[in-house]
C-alpha positions in Angstrom: 87.6 166.6 219.2 87.2 164.0 216.5 90.6 164.8 214.9 93.2 164.0 217.5 96.7 162.6 216.9 96.8 159.9 219.7 94.9 158.6 222.6 97.3 160.6 224.8 96.1 163.8 223.1 92.5 162.8 223.5 92.8 162.2 227.2 94.9 165.4 227.7 92.2 167.4 225.8 89.4 166.1 228.0 91.6 166.8 231.1 92.2 170.4 229.9 88.5 170.9 229.3 87.7 169.6 232.8 90.2 172.1 234.2 88.6 174.9 232.2 85.1 173.7 233.2 86.2 173.7 236.9 87.5 177.3 236.7 84.3 178.6 235.1 82.1 176.7 237.6 84.0 177.9 240.6 84.6 181.5 239.5 81.5 182.3 237.3 79.0 179.7 238.6 78.3 178.5 235.1 77.8 174.9 234.0 78.4 173.7 230.4 76.8 170.6 228.9 79.9 168.7 227.8 79.9 166.7 224.5 82.3 165.8 221.7 80.9 168.7 219.6 81.8 171.2 222.2 85.5 170.5 222.4 87.9 171.8 219.8 91.6 171.1 219.4 93.5 174.0 217.8 97.3 174.0 217.5 97.6 171.4 220.2 95.4 173.2 222.7 91.8 172.3 223.7 89.0 174.7 223.9 85.5 174.4 225.2 83.1 176.1 222.8 79.3 176.7 222.4 78.9 178.7 225.6 75.5 180.0 224.4 73.7 177.0 226.0 75.7 177.1 229.3 73.6 177.8 232.4 74.0 179.8 235.6 74.2 177.6 238.7 72.5 180.2 240.9 69.1 179.7 239.1 66.7 177.7 241.3 65.1 174.6 239.9 65.5 173.1 236.5 67.3 175.5 234.3 65.8 174.2 231.1 63.2 171.6 230.3 64.0 169.5 228.4 67.7 169.4 229.1 70.0 170.6 226.4 73.0 168.6 225.3 73.7 165.5 223.2 71.9 162.5 224.7 74.9 160.2 224.2 76.9 162.4 226.7 74.3 163.2 229.3 74.6 161.7 232.7 72.4 158.8 233.5 70.7 160.9 236.2 69.7 163.5 233.7 68.5 160.9 231.2 66.4 159.1 233.8 65.0 162.2 235.5 63.7 164.8 233.0 63.1 167.3 235.8 66.4 166.8 237.5 68.6 169.8 238.0 71.9 169.8 236.0 74.8 169.7 238.4 78.6 169.7 238.1 78.6 165.9 238.7 76.6 165.4 235.5 79.3 167.2 233.5 82.0 165.0 235.1 80.1 161.9 234.1 79.7 163.3 230.6 83.5 163.6 230.3 83.8 159.9 230.9 81.2 159.2 228.2 83.2 161.5 225.8 86.3 159.4 226.2 84.4 156.2 225.9 82.6 157.4 222.8 85.8 158.5 221.1 87.5 155.2 221.9 84.6 153.2 220.4 84.3 155.3 217.3 
């Protein structure tokens, strides 16, 4: 995601990833830990990669301790509560941090 042509492409890329993330969450019950390193732009299209660390939602309790994912993009809830269960809201918050991080960089 670090090689985008404009701020418009950056925002569209994150939007596309959120749409993909929603589809996978609703249809396969899988959550992905979003970060800058997990988004690739190829020929103008955005792809969410690194699915090997994605987690099934149907698993009870914390799915992994400690949580995976780059700390800069983790939700405040997951950072504050080490035993918290990763939820879709955490990934939505991570998407905001991705955009902010790229703007600041």
